[in-house]
Backbone atoms as SQL, in Angstrom:
CREATE TABLE atoms (id INTEGER PRIMARY KEY, chain TEXT, resi INTEGER, resn TEXT, atom TEXT, x REAL, y REAL, z REAL);
INSERT INTO atoms VALUES
  (1, 'A', 1, 'MET', 'N', -7.293, 289.435, 413.068),
  (2, 'A', 1, 'MET', 'CA', -7.185, 289.803, 411.679),
  (3, 'A', 1, 'MET', 'C', -8.542, 289.615, 411.020),
  (4, 'A', 2, 'GLY', 'N', -8.966, 290.533, 410.180),
  (5, 'A', 2, 'GLY', 'CA', -10.262, 290.473, 409.523),
  (6, 'A', 2, 'GLY', 'C', -10.216, 289.725, 408.211),
  (7, 'A', 3, 'ILE', 'N', -11.350, 289.678, 407.578),
  (8, 'A', 3, 'ILE', 'CA', -11.461, 289.033, 406.274),
  (9, 'A', 3, 'ILE', 'C', -11.172, 290.071, 405.200),
  (10, 'A', 4, 'SER', 'N', -10.397, 289.694, 404.222),
  (11, 'A', 4, 'SER', 'CA', -10.023, 290.593, 403.150),
  (12, 'A', 4, 'SER', 'C', -10.897, 290.343, 401.918),
  (13, 'A', 5, 'ASN', 'N', -11.329, 291.417, 401.290),
  (14, 'A', 5, 'ASN', 'CA', -12.042, 291.328, 400.016),
  (15, 'A', 5, 'ASN', 'C', -11.138, 291.925, 398.956),
  (16, 'A', 6, 'ASP', 'N', -10.738, 291.106, 398.000),
  (17, 'A', 6, 'ASP', 'CA', -9.858, 291.551, 396.936),
  (18, 'A', 6, 'ASP', 'C', -10.647, 291.709, 395.654),
  (19, 'A', 7, 'GLY', 'N', -10.327, 292.731, 394.875),
  (20, 'A', 7, 'GLY', 'CA', -10.982, 292.971, 393.598),
  (21, 'A', 7, 'GLY', 'C', -10.220, 292.325, 392.461),
  (22, 'A', 8, 'ILE', 'N', -10.974, 291.836, 391.476),
  (23, 'A', 8, 'ILE', 'CA', -10.377, 291.202, 390.299),
  (24, 'A', 8, 'ILE', 'C', -11.105, 291.718, 389.063),
  (25, 'A', 9, 'LEU', 'N', -10.370, 292.174, 388.072),
  (26, 'A', 9, 'LEU', 'CA', -10.914, 292.580, 386.786),
  (27, 'A', 9, 'LEU', 'C', -10.319, 291.653, 385.734),
  (28, 'A', 10, 'VAL', 'N', -11.160, 291.072, 384.893),
  (29, 'A', 10, 'VAL', 'CA', -10.679, 290.128, 383.878),
  (30, 'A', 10, 'VAL', 'C', -11.607, 290.163, 382.669),
  (31, 'A', 11, 'TYR', 'N', -11.042, 289.916, 381.503),
  (32, 'A', 11, 'TYR', 'CA', -11.813, 289.816, 380.265),
  (33, 'A', 11, 'TYR', 'C', -12.046, 288.336, 379.989),
  (34, 'A', 12, 'GLY', 'N', -13.307, 287.889, 380.070),
  (35, 'A', 12, 'GLY', 'CA', -13.595, 286.484, 379.861),
  (36, 'A', 12, 'GLY', 'C', -15.064, 286.164, 380.033),
  (37, 'A', 13, 'ILE', 'N', -15.338, 284.918, 380.440),
  (38, 'A', 13, 'ILE', 'CA', -16.699, 284.431, 380.650),
  (39, 'A', 13, 'ILE', 'C', -16.817, 283.905, 382.069),
  (40, 'A', 14, 'ASP', 'N', -17.882, 284.310, 382.758),
  (41, 'A', 14, 'ASP', 'CA', -18.153, 283.827, 384.109),
  (42, 'A', 14, 'ASP', 'C', -18.982, 282.550, 384.005),
  (43, 'A', 15, 'PHE', 'N', -18.475, 281.467, 384.607),
  (44, 'A', 15, 'PHE', 'CA', -19.174, 280.190, 384.562),
  (45, 'A', 15, 'PHE', 'C', -19.835, 279.822, 385.885),
  (46, 'A', 16, 'GLY', 'N', -19.847, 280.741, 386.832),
  (47, 'A', 16, 'GLY', 'CA', -20.541, 280.479, 388.088),
  (48, 'A', 16, 'GLY', 'C', -19.815, 279.480, 388.968),
  (49, 'A', 17, 'SER', 'N', -20.600, 278.713, 389.740),
  (50, 'A', 17, 'SER', 'CA', -20.030, 277.777, 390.704),
  (51, 'A', 17, 'SER', 'C', -20.013, 276.363, 390.154),
  (52, 'A', 18, 'ALA', 'N', -19.439, 275.458, 390.919),
  (53, 'A', 18, 'ALA', 'CA', -19.402, 274.051, 390.531),
  (54, 'A', 18, 'ALA', 'C', -20.808, 273.502, 390.355),
  (55, 'A', 19, 'ASP', 'N', -21.756, 274.011, 391.145),
  (56, 'A', 19, 'ASP', 'CA', -23.139, 273.543, 391.022),
  (57, 'A', 19, 'ASP', 'C', -23.726, 273.876, 389.660),
  (58, 'A', 20, 'ASP', 'N', -23.187, 274.882, 388.999),
  (59, 'A', 20, 'ASP', 'CA', -23.671, 275.280, 387.681),
  (60, 'A', 20, 'ASP', 'C', -23.088, 274.424, 386.559),
  (61, 'A', 21, 'MET', 'N', -22.209, 273.479, 386.904),
  (62, 'A', 21, 'MET', 'CA', -21.494, 272.708, 385.895),
  (63, 'A', 21, 'MET', 'C', -22.183, 271.401, 385.505),
  (64, 'A', 22, 'VAL', 'N', -23.340, 271.110, 386.062),
  (65, 'A', 22, 'VAL', 'CA', -24.049, 269.870, 385.730),
  (66, 'A', 22, 'VAL', 'C', -24.267, 269.810, 384.224),
  (67, 'A', 23, 'GLY', 'N', -23.985, 268.653, 383.634),
  (68, 'A', 23, 'GLY', 'CA', -24.156, 268.481, 382.203),
  (69, 'A', 23, 'GLY', 'C', -22.912, 268.787, 381.394),
  (70, 'A', 24, 'THR', 'N', -21.830, 269.160, 382.043),
  (71, 'A', 24, 'THR', 'CA', -20.578, 269.414, 381.344),
  (72, 'A', 24, 'THR', 'C', -19.568, 268.354, 381.754),
  (73, 'A', 25, 'THR', 'N', -18.409, 268.379, 381.135),
  (74, 'A', 25, 'THR', 'CA', -17.381, 267.420, 381.522),
  (75, 'A', 25, 'THR', 'C', -16.936, 267.646, 382.959),
  (76, 'A', 26, 'ALA', 'N', -17.225, 268.805, 383.530),
  (77, 'A', 26, 'ALA', 'CA', -16.870, 269.060, 384.929),
  (78, 'A', 26, 'ALA', 'C', -17.613, 268.116, 385.858),
  (79, 'A', 27, 'ALA', 'N', -18.808, 267.680, 385.450),
  (80, 'A', 27, 'ALA', 'CA', -19.603, 266.790, 386.305),
  (81, 'A', 27, 'ALA', 'C', -18.883, 265.469, 386.560),
  (82, 'A', 28, 'LEU', 'N', -17.947, 265.099, 385.703),
  (83, 'A', 28, 'LEU', 'CA', -17.187, 263.864, 385.890),
  (84, 'A', 28, 'LEU', 'C', -16.339, 263.906, 387.150),
  (85, 'A', 29, 'PHE', 'N', -16.045, 265.094, 387.632),
  (86, 'A', 29, 'PHE', 'CA', -15.114, 265.235, 388.731),
  (87, 'A', 29, 'PHE', 'C', -15.768, 265.589, 390.057),
  (88, 'A', 30, 'GLU', 'N', -17.097, 265.525, 390.105),
  (89, 'A', 30, 'GLU', 'CA', -17.780, 265.762, 391.370),
  (90, 'A', 30, 'GLU', 'C', -17.463, 264.614, 392.309),
  (91, 'A', 31, 'GLU', 'N', -17.238, 264.931, 393.554),
  (92, 'A', 31, 'GLU', 'CA', -16.913, 263.912, 394.543),
  (93, 'A', 31, 'GLU', 'C', -18.087, 263.746, 395.488),
  (94, 'A', 32, 'GLY', 'N', -18.815, 262.646, 395.327),
  (95, 'A', 32, 'GLY', 'CA', -20.000, 262.434, 396.136),
  (96, 'A', 32, 'GLY', 'C', -21.010, 263.528, 395.846),
  (97, 'A', 33, 'GLU', 'N', -21.601, 264.073, 396.886),
  (98, 'A', 33, 'GLU', 'CA', -22.563, 265.158, 396.703),
  (99, 'A', 33, 'GLU', 'C', -21.878, 266.512, 396.716),
  (100, 'A', 34, 'GLU', 'N', -20.602, 266.533, 397.026),
  (101, 'A', 34, 'GLU', 'CA', -19.880, 267.796, 397.096),
  (102, 'A', 34, 'GLU', 'C', -19.405, 268.188, 395.706),
  (103, 'A', 35, 'THR', 'N', -19.763, 269.365, 395.271),
  (104, 'A', 35, 'THR', 'CA', -19.353, 269.835, 393.942),
  (105, 'A', 35, 'THR', 'C', -18.473, 271.071, 394.053),
  (106, 'A', 36, 'GLY', 'N', -17.743, 271.184, 395.127),
  (107, 'A', 36, 'GLY', 'CA', -16.969, 272.394, 395.396),
  (108, 'A', 36, 'GLY', 'C', -15.653, 272.467, 394.677),
  (109, 'A', 37, 'ASP', 'N', -14.752, 273.203, 395.263),
  (110, 'A', 37, 'ASP', 'CA', -13.482, 273.573, 394.668),
  (111, 'A', 37, 'ASP', 'C', -12.644, 272.383, 394.209),
  (112, 'A', 38, 'VAL', 'N', -12.636, 271.312, 394.983),
  (113, 'A', 38, 'VAL', 'CA', -11.796, 270.163, 394.626),
  (114, 'A', 38, 'VAL', 'C', -12.194, 269.622, 393.261),
  (115, 'A', 39, 'GLY', 'N', -13.500, 269.453, 393.041),
  (116, 'A', 39, 'GLY', 'CA', -13.975, 268.947, 391.754),
  (117, 'A', 39, 'GLY', 'C', -13.629, 269.869, 390.603),
  (118, 'A', 40, 'ILE', 'N', -13.853, 271.152, 390.798),
  (119, 'A', 40, 'ILE', 'CA', -13.560, 272.116, 389.739),
  (120, 'A', 40, 'ILE', 'C', -12.069, 272.174, 389.453),
  (121, 'A', 41, 'GLU', 'N', -11.237, 272.150, 390.487),
  (122, 'A', 41, 'GLU', 'CA', -9.789, 272.186, 390.261),
  (123, 'A', 41, 'GLU', 'C', -9.355, 270.978, 389.442),
  (124, 'A', 42, 'LYS', 'N', -9.885, 269.794, 389.757),
  (125, 'A', 42, 'LYS', 'CA', -9.538, 268.599, 388.979),
  (126, 'A', 42, 'LYS', 'C', -10.001, 268.764, 387.535),
  (127, 'A', 43, 'TRP', 'N', -11.200, 269.294, 387.362),
  (128, 'A', 43, 'TRP', 'CA', -11.729, 269.470, 386.013),
  (129, 'A', 43, 'TRP', 'C', -10.881, 270.462, 385.231),
  (130, 'A', 44, 'MET', 'N', -10.490, 271.551, 385.859),
  (131, 'A', 44, 'MET', 'CA', -9.696, 272.539, 385.150),
  (132, 'A', 44, 'MET', 'C', -8.358, 271.946, 384.713),
  (133, 'A', 45, 'SER', 'N', -7.794, 271.049, 385.526),
  (134, 'A', 45, 'SER', 'CA', -6.558, 270.373, 385.129),
  (135, 'A', 45, 'SER', 'C', -6.812, 269.465, 383.938),
  (136, 'A', 46, 'TYR', 'N', -7.918, 268.732, 383.997),
  (137, 'A', 46, 'TYR', 'CA', -8.270, 267.814, 382.907),
  (138, 'A', 46, 'TYR', 'C', -8.571, 268.586, 381.625),
  (139, 'A', 47, 'ALA', 'N', -9.365, 269.636, 381.759),
  (140, 'A', 47, 'ALA', 'CA', -9.899, 270.332, 380.598),
  (141, 'A', 47, 'ALA', 'C', -8.826, 270.871, 379.672),
  (142, 'A', 48, 'GLY', 'N', -7.723, 271.325, 380.203),
  (143, 'A', 48, 'GLY', 'CA', -6.694, 271.856, 379.334),
  (144, 'A', 48, 'GLY', 'C', -5.322, 271.319, 379.651),
  (145, 'A', 49, 'GLY', 'N', -5.220, 270.522, 380.678),
  (146, 'A', 49, 'GLY', 'CA', -3.919, 270.024, 381.096),
  (147, 'A', 49, 'GLY', 'C', -3.191, 271.060, 381.934),
  (148, 'A', 50, 'GLU', 'N', -2.339, 270.601, 382.818),
  (149, 'A', 50, 'GLU', 'CA', -1.608, 271.510, 383.700),
  (150, 'A', 50, 'GLU', 'C', -0.827, 272.560, 382.923),
  (151, 'A', 51, 'GLU', 'N', -0.186, 272.165, 381.843),
  (152, 'A', 51, 'GLU', 'CA', 0.612, 273.125, 381.091),
  (153, 'A', 51, 'GLU', 'C', -0.265, 274.181, 380.433),
  (154, 'A', 52, 'PHE', 'N', -1.511, 273.809, 380.101),
  (155, 'A', 52, 'PHE', 'CA', -2.433, 274.760, 379.482),
  (156, 'A', 52, 'PHE', 'C', -2.763, 275.883, 380.458),
  (157, 'A', 53, 'TRP', 'N', -3.024, 275.530, 381.722),
  (158, 'A', 53, 'TRP', 'CA', -3.456, 276.530, 382.699),
  (159, 'A', 53, 'TRP', 'C', -2.302, 277.239, 383.386),
  (160, 'A', 54, 'LYS', 'N', -1.157, 276.585, 383.530),
  (161, 'A', 54, 'LYS', 'CA', -0.070, 277.188, 384.309),
  (162, 'A', 54, 'LYS', 'C', 1.135, 277.577, 383.470),
  (163, 'A', 55, 'GLY', 'N', 1.205, 277.116, 382.255),
  (164, 'A', 55, 'GLY', 'CA', 2.382, 277.389, 381.449),
  (165, 'A', 55, 'GLY', 'C', 2.082, 278.284, 380.271),
  (166, 'A', 56, 'GLU', 'N', 2.990, 278.335, 379.375),
  (167, 'A', 56, 'GLU', 'CA', 2.854, 279.109, 378.148),
  (168, 'A', 56, 'GLU', 'C', 2.815, 278.121, 376.993),
  (169, 'A', 57, 'PRO', 'N', 2.269, 278.414, 375.855),
  (170, 'A', 57, 'PRO', 'CA', 1.763, 279.709, 375.443),
  (171, 'A', 57, 'PRO', 'C', 0.233, 279.814, 375.506),
  (172, 'A', 58, 'GLY', 'N', -0.437, 278.930, 376.255),
  (173, 'A', 58, 'GLY', 'CA', -1.900, 278.971, 376.318),
  (174, 'A', 58, 'GLY', 'C', -2.433, 280.375, 376.535),
  (175, 'A', 59, 'PRO', 'N', -3.437, 280.794, 375.758),
  (176, 'A', 59, 'PRO', 'CA', -3.941, 282.167, 375.852),
  (177, 'A', 59, 'PRO', 'C', -4.965, 282.369, 376.969),
  (178, 'A', 60, 'LEU', 'N', -5.454, 281.276, 377.573),
  (179, 'A', 60, 'LEU', 'CA', -6.521, 281.388, 378.563),
  (180, 'A', 60, 'LEU', 'C', -6.007, 281.220, 379.984),
  (181, 'A', 61, 'VAL', 'N', -6.771, 281.751, 380.928),
  (182, 'A', 61, 'VAL', 'CA', -6.405, 281.662, 382.333),
  (183, 'A', 61, 'VAL', 'C', -7.667, 281.365, 383.152),
  (184, 'A', 62, 'TYR', 'N', -7.487, 280.583, 384.199),
  (185, 'A', 62, 'TYR', 'CA', -8.555, 280.235, 385.126),
  (186, 'A', 62, 'TYR', 'C', -8.516, 281.215, 386.287),
  (187, 'A', 63, 'VAL', 'N', -9.629, 281.886, 386.563),
  (188, 'A', 63, 'VAL', 'CA', -9.700, 282.866, 387.650),
  (189, 'A', 63, 'VAL', 'C', -10.775, 282.414, 388.637),
  (190, 'A', 64, 'ARG', 'N', -10.344, 282.145, 389.869),
  (191, 'A', 64, 'ARG', 'CA', -11.294, 281.777, 390.919),
  (192, 'A', 64, 'ARG', 'C', -11.734, 283.054, 391.622),
  (193, 'A', 65, 'HIS', 'N', -13.064, 283.150, 391.906),
  (194, 'A', 65, 'HIS', 'CA', -13.563, 284.332, 392.607),
  (195, 'A', 65, 'HIS', 'C', -14.675, 283.938, 393.563),
  (196, 'A', 66, 'CYS', 'N', -15.251, 284.863, 394.245),
  (197, 'A', 66, 'CYS', 'CA', -16.300, 284.724, 395.252),
  (198, 'A', 66, 'CYS', 'C', -15.673, 284.466, 396.615),
  (199, 'A', 67, 'SER', 'N', -15.392, 283.197, 396.964),
  (200, 'A', 67, 'SER', 'CA', -14.738, 282.893, 398.233),
  (201, 'A', 67, 'SER', 'C', -14.037, 281.542, 398.119),
  (202, 'A', 68, 'TYR', 'N', -13.146, 281.283, 399.052),
  (203, 'A', 68, 'TYR', 'CA', -12.436, 280.006, 399.041),
  (204, 'A', 68, 'TYR', 'C', -13.362, 278.869, 399.452),
  (205, 'A', 69, 'ASP', 'N', -14.353, 279.153, 400.278),
  (206, 'A', 69, 'ASP', 'CA', -15.299, 278.125, 400.710),
  (207, 'A', 69, 'ASP', 'C', -16.332, 277.807, 399.643),
  (208, 'A', 70, 'TYR', 'N', -16.741, 278.807, 398.867),
  (209, 'A', 70, 'TYR', 'CA', -17.753, 278.632, 397.823),
  (210, 'A', 70, 'TYR', 'C', -17.246, 279.271, 396.529),
  (211, 'A', 71, 'PRO', 'N', -16.257, 278.643, 395.901),
  (212, 'A', 71, 'PRO', 'CA', -15.630, 279.264, 394.733),
  (213, 'A', 71, 'PRO', 'C', -16.524, 279.280, 393.497),
  (214, 'A', 72, 'MET', 'N', -16.305, 280.294, 392.703),
  (215, 'A', 72, 'MET', 'CA', -16.911, 280.416, 391.385),
  (216, 'A', 72, 'MET', 'C', -15.736, 280.644, 390.433),
  (217, 'A', 73, 'PHE', 'N', -15.966, 280.464, 389.148),
  (218, 'A', 73, 'PHE', 'CA', -14.818, 280.648, 388.268),
  (219, 'A', 73, 'PHE', 'C', -15.148, 281.320, 386.958),
  (220, 'A', 74, 'ILE', 'N', -14.108, 281.946, 386.438),
  (221, 'A', 74, 'ILE', 'CA', -14.126, 282.649, 385.157),
  (222, 'A', 74, 'ILE', 'C', -12.995, 282.069, 384.328),
  (223, 'A', 75, 'ILE', 'N', -13.230, 281.900, 383.041),
  (224, 'A', 75, 'ILE', 'CA', -12.135, 281.604, 382.116),
  (225, 'A', 75, 'ILE', 'C', -11.927, 282.877, 381.322),
  (226, 'A', 76, 'GLY', 'N', -10.719, 283.421, 381.454),
  (227, 'A', 76, 'GLY', 'CA', -10.397, 284.675, 380.801),
  (228, 'A', 76, 'GLY', 'C', -9.121, 284.559, 379.986),
  (229, 'A', 77, 'PHE', 'N', -8.634, 285.697, 379.574),
  (230, 'A', 77, 'PHE', 'CA', -7.442, 285.748, 378.743),
  (231, 'A', 77, 'PHE', 'C', -6.248, 286.245, 379.553),
  (232, 'A', 78, 'LYS', 'N', -5.124, 285.556, 379.382),
  (233, 'A', 78, 'LYS', 'CA', -3.888, 286.004, 380.027),
  (234, 'A', 78, 'LYS', 'C', -3.608, 287.441, 379.601),
  (235, 'A', 79, 'GLY', 'N', -3.074, 288.197, 380.514),
  (236, 'A', 79, 'GLY', 'CA', -2.743, 289.583, 380.227),
  (237, 'A', 79, 'GLY', 'C', -3.894, 290.543, 380.465),
  (238, 'A', 80, 'THR', 'N', -5.084, 290.036, 380.804),
  (239, 'A', 80, 'THR', 'CA', -6.221, 290.925, 381.063),
  (240, 'A', 80, 'THR', 'C', -6.612, 290.943, 382.535),
  (241, 'A', 81, 'VAL', 'N', -5.933, 290.166, 383.364),
  (242, 'A', 81, 'VAL', 'CA', -6.298, 290.060, 384.780),
  (243, 'A', 81, 'VAL', 'C', -5.574, 291.133, 385.590),
  (244, 'A', 82, 'THR', 'N', -6.352, 291.923, 386.332),
  (245, 'A', 82, 'THR', 'CA', -5.801, 292.893, 387.268),
  (246, 'A', 82, 'THR', 'C', -6.426, 292.615, 388.626),
  (247, 'A', 83, 'GLU', 'N', -5.595, 292.517, 389.664),
  (248, 'A', 83, 'GLU', 'CA', -6.082, 292.250, 391.014),
  (249, 'A', 83, 'GLU', 'C', -5.683, 293.400, 391.927),
  (250, 'A', 84, 'ALA', 'N', -6.539, 293.680, 392.907),
  (251, 'A', 84, 'ALA', 'CA', -6.238, 294.700, 393.909),
  (252, 'A', 84, 'ALA', 'C', -6.615, 294.160, 395.281),
  (253, 'A', 85, 'SER', 'N', -5.642, 294.087, 396.164),
  (254, 'A', 85, 'SER', 'CA', -5.894, 293.656, 397.537),
  (255, 'A', 85, 'SER', 'C', -6.440, 294.834, 398.336),
  (256, 'A', 86, 'ARG', 'N', -7.206, 294.516, 399.358),
  (257, 'A', 86, 'ARG', 'CA', -7.800, 295.552, 400.197),
  (258, 'A', 86, 'ARG', 'C', -6.732, 296.540, 400.655),
  (259, 'A', 87, 'GLY', 'N', -6.978, 297.817, 400.418),
  (260, 'A', 87, 'GLY', 'CA', -6.049, 298.856, 400.831),
  (261, 'A', 87, 'GLY', 'C', -4.906, 299.104, 399.873),
  (262, 'A', 88, 'ASN', 'N', -4.840, 298.359, 398.765),
  (263, 'A', 88, 'ASN', 'CA', -3.756, 298.498, 397.792),
  (264, 'A', 88, 'ASN', 'C', -4.330, 298.642, 396.388),
  (265, 'A', 89, 'PRO', 'N', -4.681, 299.856, 395.990),
  (266, 'A', 89, 'PRO', 'CA', -5.262, 300.038, 394.662),
  (267, 'A', 89, 'PRO', 'C', -4.295, 299.646, 393.551),
  (268, 'A', 90, 'SER', 'N', -4.852, 299.212, 392.451),
  (269, 'A', 90, 'SER', 'CA', -4.057, 298.867, 391.267),
  (270, 'A', 90, 'SER', 'C', -4.496, 299.749, 390.109),
  (271, 'A', 91, 'SER', 'N', -3.542, 300.164, 389.294),
  (272, 'A', 91, 'SER', 'CA', -3.909, 300.904, 388.091),
  (273, 'A', 91, 'SER', 'C', -4.302, 299.897, 387.011),
  (274, 'A', 92, 'ILE', 'N', -5.140, 300.340, 386.096),
  (275, 'A', 92, 'ILE', 'CA', -5.652, 299.455, 385.051),
  (276, 'A', 92, 'ILE', 'C', -5.188, 299.973, 383.700),
  (277, 'A', 93, 'THR', 'N', -4.621, 299.083, 382.915),
  (278, 'A', 93, 'THR', 'CA', -4.253, 299.390, 381.542),
  (279, 'A', 93, 'THR', 'C', -5.011, 298.422, 380.649),
  (280, 'A', 94, 'PHE', 'N', -6.017, 298.929, 379.954),
  (281, 'A', 94, 'PHE', 'CA', -6.794, 298.071, 379.066),
  (282, 'A', 94, 'PHE', 'C', -6.026, 297.861, 377.767),
  (283, 'A', 95, 'PRO', 'N', -6.068, 296.629, 377.226),
  (284, 'A', 95, 'PRO', 'CA', -5.412, 296.401, 375.937),
  (285, 'A', 95, 'PRO', 'C', -6.094, 297.230, 374.846),
  (286, 'A', 96, 'THR', 'N', -5.338, 297.641, 373.878),
  (287, 'A', 96, 'THR', 'CA', -5.918, 298.434, 372.794),
  (288, 'A', 96, 'THR', 'C', -6.737, 297.558, 371.844),
  (289, 'A', 97, 'ILE', 'N', -6.424, 296.283, 371.811),
  (290, 'A', 97, 'ILE', 'CA', -7.168, 295.332, 370.984),
  (291, 'A', 97, 'ILE', 'C', -7.629, 294.197, 371.889),
  (292, 'A', 98, 'GLU', 'N', -8.920, 293.890, 371.871),
  (293, 'A', 98, 'GLU', 'CA', -9.415, 292.786, 372.688),
  (294, 'A', 98, 'GLU', 'C', -8.906, 291.466, 372.118),
  (295, 'A', 99, 'PRO', 'N', -8.635, 290.492, 372.980),
  (296, 'A', 99, 'PRO', 'CA', -8.122, 289.203, 372.519),
  (297, 'A', 99, 'PRO', 'C', -9.093, 288.506, 371.566),
  (298, 'A', 100, 'ASP', 'N', -8.547, 287.721, 370.666),
  (299, 'A', 100, 'ASP', 'CA', -9.342, 286.915, 369.743),
  (300, 'A', 100, 'ASP', 'C', -10.135, 285.889, 370.557),
  (301, 'A', 101, 'PRO', 'N', -11.476, 285.866, 370.450),
  (302, 'A', 101, 'PRO', 'CA', -12.276, 284.954, 371.258),
  (303, 'A', 101, 'PRO', 'C', -12.227, 283.493, 370.798),
  (304, 'A', 102, 'ALA', 'N', -11.599, 283.198, 369.663),
  (305, 'A', 102, 'ALA', 'CA', -11.608, 281.841, 369.104),
  (306, 'A', 102, 'ALA', 'C', -11.112, 280.766, 370.082),
  (307, 'A', 103, 'PRO', 'N', -9.995, 280.959, 370.806),
  (308, 'A', 103, 'PRO', 'CA', -9.555, 279.902, 371.731),
  (309, 'A', 103, 'PRO', 'C', -10.560, 279.636, 372.852),
  (310, 'A', 104, 'LEU', 'N', -11.224, 280.681, 373.316),
  (311, 'A', 104, 'LEU', 'CA', -12.215, 280.515, 374.374),
  (312, 'A', 104, 'LEU', 'C', -13.454, 279.798, 373.838),
  (313, 'A', 105, 'LYS', 'N', -13.862, 280.137, 372.646),
  (314, 'A', 105, 'LYS', 'CA', -15.011, 279.475, 372.022),
  (315, 'A', 105, 'LYS', 'C', -14.714, 277.995, 371.803),
  (316, 'A', 106, 'LYS', 'N', -13.519, 277.682, 371.314),
  (317, 'A', 106, 'LYS', 'CA', -13.120, 276.295, 371.090),
  (318, 'A', 106, 'LYS', 'C', -13.097, 275.523, 372.403),
  (319, 'A', 107, 'PHE', 'N', -12.548, 276.132, 373.451),
  (320, 'A', 107, 'PHE', 'CA', -12.490, 275.489, 374.757),
  (321, 'A', 107, 'PHE', 'C', -13.904, 275.156, 375.251),
  (322, 'A', 108, 'CYS', 'N', -14.811, 276.096, 375.122),
  (323, 'A', 108, 'CYS', 'CA', -16.194, 275.869, 375.558),
  (324, 'A', 108, 'CYS', 'C', -16.839, 274.726, 374.777),
  (325, 'A', 109, 'GLU', 'N', -16.669, 274.723, 373.476),
  (326, 'A', 109, 'GLU', 'CA', -17.251, 273.667, 372.643),
  (327, 'A', 109, 'GLU', 'C', -16.705, 272.298, 373.020),
  (328, 'A', 110, 'GLU', 'N', -15.409, 272.219, 373.276),
  (329, 'A', 110, 'GLU', 'CA', -14.778, 270.940, 373.608),
  (330, 'A', 110, 'GLU', 'C', -15.214, 270.384, 374.955),
  (331, 'A', 111, 'HIS', 'N', -15.692, 271.251, 375.851),
  (332, 'A', 111, 'HIS', 'CA', -15.982, 270.814, 377.209),
  (333, 'A', 111, 'HIS', 'C', -17.430, 271.024, 377.634),
  (334, 'A', 112, 'GLY', 'N', -18.294, 271.215, 376.660),
  (335, 'A', 112, 'GLY', 'CA', -19.711, 271.288, 376.967),
  (336, 'A', 112, 'GLY', 'C', -20.124, 272.520, 377.745),
  (337, 'A', 113, 'LEU', 'N', -19.367, 273.589, 377.622),
  (338, 'A', 113, 'LEU', 'CA', -19.702, 274.835, 378.308),
  (339, 'A', 113, 'LEU', 'C', -20.438, 275.767, 377.357),
  (340, 'A', 114, 'GLU', 'N', -21.414, 276.467, 377.881),
  (341, 'A', 114, 'GLU', 'CA', -22.157, 277.417, 377.055),
  (342, 'A', 114, 'GLU', 'C', -21.273, 278.616, 376.745),
  (343, 'A', 115, 'TYR', 'N', -21.090, 278.881, 375.467),
  (344, 'A', 115, 'TYR', 'CA', -20.269, 280.012, 375.052),
  (345, 'A', 115, 'TYR', 'C', -21.126, 281.265, 374.957),
  (346, 'A', 116, 'GLU', 'N', -20.561, 282.346, 375.401),
  (347, 'A', 116, 'GLU', 'CA', -21.120, 283.673, 375.176),
  (348, 'A', 116, 'GLU', 'C', -19.936, 284.582, 374.917),
  (349, 'A', 117, 'PRO', 'N', -20.128, 285.659, 374.197),
  (350, 'A', 117, 'PRO', 'CA', -18.986, 286.532, 373.926),
  (351, 'A', 117, 'PRO', 'C', -18.344, 286.999, 375.233),
  (352, 'A', 118, 'PRO', 'N', -17.000, 286.981, 375.295),
  (353, 'A', 118, 'PRO', 'CA', -16.332, 287.444, 376.518),
  (354, 'A', 118, 'PRO', 'C', -16.587, 288.934, 376.727),
  (355, 'A', 119, 'ARG', 'N', -16.469, 289.346, 377.982),
  (356, 'A', 119, 'ARG', 'CA', -16.646, 290.755, 378.329),
  (357, 'A', 119, 'ARG', 'C', -15.792, 291.066, 379.551),
  (358, 'A', 120, 'TRP', 'N', -15.657, 292.339, 379.850),
  (359, 'A', 120, 'TRP', 'CA', -14.921, 292.747, 381.045),
  (360, 'A', 120, 'TRP', 'C', -15.766, 292.438, 382.268),
  (361, 'A', 121, 'LEU', 'N', -15.190, 291.737, 383.231),
  (362, 'A', 121, 'LEU', 'CA', -15.881, 291.325, 384.454),
  (363, 'A', 121, 'LEU', 'C', -15.132, 291.842, 385.666),
  (364, 'A', 122, 'LEU', 'N', -15.860, 292.428, 386.598),
  (365, 'A', 122, 'LEU', 'CA', -15.302, 292.879, 387.864),
  (366, 'A', 122, 'LEU', 'C', -15.892, 291.997, 388.947),
  (367, 'A', 123, 'CYS', 'N', -15.041, 291.317, 389.700),
  (368, 'A', 123, 'CYS', 'CA', -15.510, 290.393, 390.733),
  (369, 'A', 123, 'CYS', 'C', -14.638, 290.535, 391.967),
  (370, 'A', 124, 'THR', 'N', -14.971, 289.788, 392.999),
  (371, 'A', 124, 'THR', 'CA', -14.211, 289.843, 394.242),
  (372, 'A', 124, 'THR', 'C', -13.847, 288.441, 394.712),
  (373, 'A', 125, 'MET', 'N', -12.834, 288.379, 395.559),
  (374, 'A', 125, 'MET', 'CA', -12.467, 287.153, 396.257),
  (375, 'A', 125, 'MET', 'C', -12.462, 287.483, 397.740),
  (376, 'A', 126, 'ASN', 'N', -13.303, 286.791, 398.472),
  (377, 'A', 126, 'ASN', 'CA', -13.435, 287.009, 399.906),
  (378, 'A', 126, 'ASN', 'C', -12.694, 285.918, 400.634),
  (379, 'A', 127, 'GLY', 'N', -11.693, 286.279, 401.393),
  (380, 'A', 127, 'GLY', 'CA', -10.977, 285.228, 402.090),
  (381, 'A', 127, 'GLY', 'C', -9.842, 285.686, 402.938);
């Protein structure tokens, strides 16, 4: 079986890899010299709480991309994520009104993340 590359489209902000998180509250969760997925997953749980990321009515969503071995992440808006697995195209329906950026801006301010206006991002997950 080969490696699959899946496409992901999301409206949000790309924050790069765990290595890019130095100086933010994410740095609290680095384990030794390893700053990979485990640290970021713990930070994402801390940053908004499990119910914030997995439940309702939180407007934001955590999107992991790049690869499972070297993950990068985007914080985007629920309802804007479209995924397509290799060989299975997905149709795209863009919202007629872009989400209010205020919750994302507040989240960034609270957690020491650099805010920039959200935009449509096309990325992949290799795994």
